[in-house]
N, C-alpha and C positions, 0 to 999 in steps of 0.2 A: 743687812739682816733686819733692820728696823722696818724696811718696806715689806719684807716677807712676813714679819710678825703682824703688820697691819692687815695684809691680805688674808692671813690665817684667821685673825679676830673677826674680820668682816664676813668671811665664809661661815664661821661658827654662829654668827648672829642671824644668818639667813634662815628662812623657814625650811622645814624638812623637805618639802616638795621641790624647792629650788635647788637644794643640795643634790638631790637625785638627778635632776636634769643636767647640771654642770658635770657631775661625775660621769654620766653616760656619754656626754659629748666629748669629754677628755679621752675616754677609753677608745672611742671610734677614731678620733684624730690620731692617737698613738698607733693603732692598727694600720691606718693608711700610710703612715710614715714608714713603718717597719716592713710591711708586706710589699714585694715588687708589683708594679702595675701590669706586667705581661710576662709570660713564661720566658725563661732564658733562651729557649730554642728560637723564639720569634726574634729576640734581640740579635741573636747570632745571624739569622737570615738577613736582617736589616743591615748588619755590618758588612755582609758580603756584597751588597748592591753598590756599584760604583757609578758616580756621575759621569755622563758622556759615553758610557758603554752601551751597545745594542744587545737586547735580550729578546728571545722568541717567546711571545705570550699568546695563548689561544683566546680568541674573542668569544663572547657568550654564544652558545649554540654550535660552536665549531670544534672539530677534533683538534688534538694537539698539533702544532705547526711543525712540519718536517724541516730538515736542514736546508731544503731547496726553496722554502717559502720566505717571503719577506718578513724580517724581524721588526719589533717595535722598539724604538729608542726610549730609554728610561732617562728622564731629566728631572731636576728639582721642580716641583710644582707647588703652587699655593693651593689653599683649600678650594678656591673658586675654580682654578684650572681643573682640579680633580673632579669637581661636580660637572663641568662642561664635558669632560672626556667620558664620564659615565653616561651622560645623556646621549652623546653621539653613539656610543656602543649600543645603548638600548634602542635608539632609532634604527641603527643598522640591522640589528637582530630582528626588529619588527618588519623592516622592509624586506629582508630576505625571506622571512616566513610568509609575508603576503605574496611575494613573487612566486614562491614554491606552490602556494595554494592556487594561485591564478593559473600557473602552468599545468597543474594537475587537471584543471577543468577546461582550459583552452590551449592545447599544445600545438595548434595548427596555424596560429596567427603569426605570419612571418612575411609580411609584404611591405616593410618599411623602405626598402631600397628599390629604386627604379632603374638603376644601371644594370647592364647585362653582366658585368664583371662581379657585382655584389649579389645579384639575384641567383646566379647559377649555384654557388656554394650552398645557399640556404635550401634550394630545391634538392640538391644532392643529399643534404643532411636529413631532410624530410623523407626522401625516398629510402634512406637506409633504415628508418625506424617504422615505416608505415607500409601496410599491405596495399600496394597499388594494383588496381585491376584495369582492364581496358575493354573497349567495345568498338566495333567497326560501324561506320555510317552506311546504312542500307539505302537502296533506292526508295525515294519517297519519304525518307526520314526528315524530321525536324527535331529541334532540341527538345520540344515537349514530348514527342513520341519516344525519343531515346530515354529521357528521364523516367517516363512512365514504365518503360520496359525494364529499367534498372531499379524500380521501386521507389522513386522519388516523387513527391507530391507536386501538384500544379503550383503550390505556393513556393516551392523551391525553384521551379522553373522561372517563375516571375522574379524572384529575388536575384537570380543569377543574371537575367536579362537586363535588370536595372542596376546591376552592380556598378560601383565606381570604376572608371577606366574603360577600355575599349571592348570589353566582353560582349555587351549587348549588341553592338553593331556587327561584330565578327561572327558570333554564333548564330546569327540569322541567315548566314550564307555558307553553311557547312557543305562539304563536297562528298559525294558518294565514294566510298573506299577509304576515306580518312579514318585515322585511329584516334579515339579520345581516351585518355587515361584519367582515372578518378580514384578516390578513396573515401571511406566513410569514417565517421567518428564513433564513439562508444554507444551513441544513441541511434546508430545506423542512418544518420543524416549525411548529406553531401558535405564533406569538409575540404576537398581540394579537387581541382580539375586542371589537366594540362592538354592543350590542343595545338599540335605542331602546325605551323603555318608554312614553313619551308625548311630547308636543310639547316638554316641558321636562326630562324625565329620561332618562338613558342609562346602561346597565350597561356598565362597562369591565372587561375581563379582560386582564391582562398577565403575561408570563413574566418572572420575576425570579430572582435568585440563590437565593431560598428557594422556588422553585416558582411556581405560578400564584397571583396575587392579584387580587381584584376589589373594585370599589366602584361607587357610583352618583353620578354628577354631576348637578347640577340648574342649569339656566340661569335667569338672572334674568328675571322677568316684569314687563313694563311695563304699568301699569293706566291706561287712559284712560276718561273718562266720556262717555257718549252719552245722548241723549234720544230717546224715541219717544212718539208720541201718535196717537190715532185716535178716530173717531166710529163708533158701531155702526149699520149699516144693515140687515144681515140677522141676523148672530149675532156673538157676542163672539170666537169663534175666528177667523173670517174677517177681522174688523176688526184683531185683534192681529197676525195673520200679514201682512196688507197693510201694517201699520205697521213691519214689519221684525223683529218679535220671533220668536225660534225656538220650537219646540214646548215645550221644557223651560221657557223663560221664561214662556210663556203659562200653563202649569200652575202655575208658582211664583207668578205674579201672582194667579191665582184662589185659591191656597192662602193668600196673605197676607190677602186679604179674605174668606176662606171662613167666618170666624166671624160676619161681618156681612151678607154677601150670598150668596144662593142663586143661583149662576151658571146653574143649570138652569132656574129659574123666574122669577127677579126681573129679568133683563136685558130692557131695552126699546130700541126704536129711538131714536136720538139720545143714548143714554147715551155717555159719553166717558171716556177714560183718558189718563194721562200717566205716563211711567216714566223714571226716571234709573237707568241700569245701567252695569256695567263692561264694557269691551272689553279683551281681553288680547292683548299683543304680545310676541314673543320675537325679538330681533335685528331689530326693525322690521317683522316679519311678523305679520299678524293670525292668531291661533290659536283665537279663539272668544270667547264671552261669559262674564262672571263673575256676581257677585251683583247682584240688584236693590237699589239704594241708597235709593231713595225712590219712592213711587208714590201716585197719586191716582185715585180712581174716582168718577165722578159718576153715580149710579144713581137714576133717576126724580126728579131734582132734588136729591137728598141727596148731599152730598160726604163721601167717606171718604178719609183720608190716612194713610199709614204711612211711618215713618222707620226705617231699619235702623241699629242702634247697634253699638258695637264688640263686644258680647257675642253678636252674631249674631241677636238677636231683633228683632222689629219693634214699634214703639210709635206711638201717636197723637202729634201735635205737643205735646200737653200731658203726655206721659210715661206714659199708660196703655198696658198691654200689648194688642196686637192679639189675643192668645190669649184664648179664653174657655172655659168649662167644656164647651161643646158646639159641634160643627160644625153649620152650617146644613143641609148636605146630606152624607149618608154615602156617596155614589157619584159617579162621574165626571159632570161637569156637561153633557157634550156631548149626552146623549140623555135625554129625559123625555116622558111622555105627559100624564096628567091632573093637575089642580090640586087644592088642598085645597078640598073642598066639603062642605056639611052633608048634601046628598042627591045621589045619582046613580043612573042606571038601570043595574043590575048586568047585564052582558052574558051571564052564565051563568044566574043565578037568575031573570032576566027580571022583575025588580021594582025599584021605587025603594027605596033604603035609604041610611042614613047612610054617608058615606065619610070616616071619621075618620082621615085620613092623606094621604100624598102618594105617588103612583106615579112612580117613576123608570124610564123605559123604556131599556134598554140591551141589548147583545148578551149571549147566554148565556156565562157564564164571567167577566163583568166583576167585578172585586173590589169587595166592599162592606166598609166599615170601620166600627168602633165610633165613634159620634158623641161619646162621652165615656168617661172612666174609669168602671169599674164591675165588677159580678160577674154572670156568666151564670146566670140563674135557669131558663131553658128552652133546650134545644137538641134538637129532636126533629122529628117529622113527624105531620101529620094530613091528612085529605082536604080540609079547607078551606084551611088555611094552607100546605100542602105542607111543605117543609123550612123551619123557622123558628127564630129565636133571639130571646129576650127578655133585656134587660140591666137590672139594678137599679143606679141611680146614687144619689148622695147627695141630700138635700133632697126625698125623696119622688118623684123623677123615674124613670120607666121608659121605655126605648125598645124598639120592636118592629120586627123585620125579617122579612118574609114572602116565600115562593115561591122560596127558594134552589134552585139546581140541586145545590149541595153546601155542607154546613156545615163551618166550619174551626175551631170551638171546641166545648168540652164543658160540660155543666152543672156549675156550681160553680167554673168557671175565672174568674180575674180578668183583665180586659183593659184596655188603655190606649187612649186616644183615638188614632184613626188606624190601629189594628191591624186587619188583615183578619180578619173573622169568618165570611165566606161568599162565595158567588159567585152572581150573577144567574142566575135560571132561570125556569121556568114550571110549577112543581109546584103541586098543589092546584087550587083554583078559579082558574085563570089561563088566558087565551086566548093570551098572547104573553109572551115573556121580559121581565120587569120586576121591580123591587123595590118592595114596598109597605112604607112606613115610617111608624111612628106614634110620637108623643111625648106622654106622659101625665104630668101633675103632680098628685100625690095622687089618682090614679085618674081624673082628668078629662082628656079628649083636648084637646090644645092644638095650634095650627098651628105646626109646627116652623120655618116660615119667618119668623114674626113674633113668637114668644114671646120675652120679654126674657131674656137669658142673663147669668148672673153674670160679672163681669170677673175676669181673672187679676190677679196682683200688679203694681203699677206699677213703674217703674224705681226702682232704689235711690237714696235721697236723696243719698248721697255722690257720685253721678254725675250728678245733676240739672243742675248748672250746665254741665257738659261737654256733656250731651245737648241742652240748650236752645240752645247755640251752634251745634251741628251741625244741629239742627232748623231754625233760622232760615235757615241757608245752603241747606238742601235745599228749603225752602218757596219761596225765591227762584227756584231752578231750576225748580220745578213751575209757578210763576207765569209764568216766561218761556216755558215750553212751552205754557201756555194762550194766551198772546198770539200765539205763532207759529201755533197751530192756528186761532185766530180770523182771523188775517191770510190764511190759505190758503183760508178758506171764501168762496164766491161771494157778492157783495153782492146784496141784494134790489133789484128794479127796480119802476117804477110801471106796468109793462105796456106802455110805449112805448119800451122799450130805453134809458131814461135811468137 
């Protein structure tokens, strides 16, 4: 009590101004103590928040989060943590706003991926939202002419030709009849261009923040296997075509067995063939044939088989290379006249004389290739041989090629097997366009159709087990083709319809 009386006496002795200040301060303090710092409703909400429980909260600038969206986990945080979170949310909102603004001005920049798998979806997304147009390349067209016709400036043409990527080089060589797809932006400027290069490849050009950029996308190709078989009635070409093989496949099939069979002279009626080959599809659509995977040719009762290995070469089922030092025939097999004979009646000299070679009749200008690797010892003209070429090979072998319309090699030049050395003609003592071909071993003429040729190297030993497994599978396919062909052939009768 004494202390209270002392405080009271001290207060009464104060000046009036000081008394007013103390009274006002006391009143404010009393109000702060008695009045709650926040509404009861807010306290109630705080009481409902549980530590460790996940709640769905909308970020700034976003709509309320649905039940399927990710929730935000509520945990105890210090004041510093709250400040950092607020800054992150503010930065995220600013980034989204900037991205949206950029997209509204540049919606066509979409060339970050270079892989075909990633590029295709972006192209499809663009195609769904953009009005693509197309134009066809006309005779005499260049990129500049096409762009001018479409209303694009020379500046745009230059920008596209110097675009990063392969566009500049490719668009300099556009082909008549090709279709170019394009679209414009809101300012009617070129924003995108697509130029199909093949069934699976397309050149894409897009306008980006850094100018035009280009790349090539490639669609995935599905490989399916198919089988073809046939029996020769008139000639090999017709039989293969009837079996469904394309022109290039027929040529390839002949090339595979070209070291063992002379397709111009050795083919006989009732010879047969079986082929396992690739069929190529893109997006379920057939786009053409691929490689021959395995083949069998039965010629005059003798069976020849070839298996394609992963190195791209063909081998016999035992692993020997189908390649040999010499081709059986150095010219296209589709046309031929006389056979190898010891004597024949010469149509110009009007006398019987030895015919130490083979005549391959073909149209003037048909390419003739070197039968094997070697060195050109003669490339000249005389009144008997016309334009002719002699080639010296190893092991004392010489091949001779006569009556060319034009020679394609010079004396002393080294040539490789399959290299064009001249073109069929009718120069010298010749009545019609043809190639006269001779094969000499140590100066003695040999029949190039039957002479034994040295084999090339067999398959590498380290791949032999893998090859054997593949060969067994391919041989089963060929055997199945033989059975199918036999089943399709008509059965013999006893003459009474039975």
